[in-house]
N, C-alpha and C positions, 0 to 999 in steps of 0.2 A: 461196575467193578472198578473199585478204588485201588490204585497202584502207587506203593511207595518204593522208591529204589534209593539206595544207600550204597557208598562205596568207602572201603577202608583200605587206603594205599592203592586205591584204583578209581580213575577217573570216569564219572558217569557222563557220556557224551550223548547228544541226540541219536546217534547211530545206536547206542547200546539200548537207549529207552525204546525205540522203535523195533528193534529185535525182540526185546522182552515183551512188548505188546503183542507182536506177531506170534510169538510161541505161546503166550498166555491165552489166546484165542480158542486154543485146543482145549484147555480147561474149562473155560466158559461154555464152550460147546457141549462138552460132556455133562456139565452140570450148571445150570443157570442161577443156582443159589449161592455163587460165590460174590461175597461182599467186600472182603478186602484181601489183599496179597502184599506181603512185605518181601522185598528182595535185597539181600546183602551180598555185595561182591568184594571179596578181601583178596589181596596179593599176599600169598603165604611166603615164608622165608625161603622155601625151595623153588620160588619163582613159579608158582602154579596159581591159578584163580580159582578161589573156592566160591561156589555159588550157593547161598542158603536161601531156601523159600519157605515162607510160612504163610499159608493160606487160610482164611476163615470162611466156612460155608455152613449153612444151616446147623448152627449150635454144635460145630465140630472144628477143631483146629487140626491142621496137618503141617508137618515140618519135614522137609528134605533137604539134603546138601549133596553136592558133587564136586569133586576136585579135579581139574585138568590144566594143561599148560595154555590151551586156546580158550579164551573167555566164551566164544559162541558154542563150543562143544560142551563146555561146562554149564552154560545155561539151558542148552537144549536137553542134556542128560537130566539135569535136576527137574526140569518141567516134565520130562517123561515119566520120572519116578513119581512125581506129584500126580500126574494123571492116572497111573497105575493105581496108587493109593485110593484116589477119589472113586474110581470104577469099583475097585474092590470093597470100599465101605458101602457104596450104593447097591452092590450085588448082595451084600450081607443084609441091608435093609429091606430089600425085594424079598429075599429068602425068608427072613422072619415074617414079613406080612403074609406071604403064601402059607408058611406054616400055620399062622394063627387063623387063616382062613379056613385051611383043612380041619383044624381041630374044632371050630365052630360048627362045621358042617356035620361032622361026626356025631 
């Protein structure tokens, strides 16, 4: 999985990068077809950190964002939202395949 991290008015340190890699293991564990992940961390005028995550997997793009004063919580919540979206999409594909299999049997 390729990880691209950018910061706008937010410094990307090695600690931030390692934290992101640790959290994104959750996504790669759920779906092994994740090829590229873009993360943008932005400091907003209200002194909050906005984490925007865009992931490309298996011909689909997913985008989530979350805003919180603490950057760790912002990253964690954004990755959790992305995980939920990936699981929901995978469930749709499995349900569709099961439905097609049932109609072929009938």
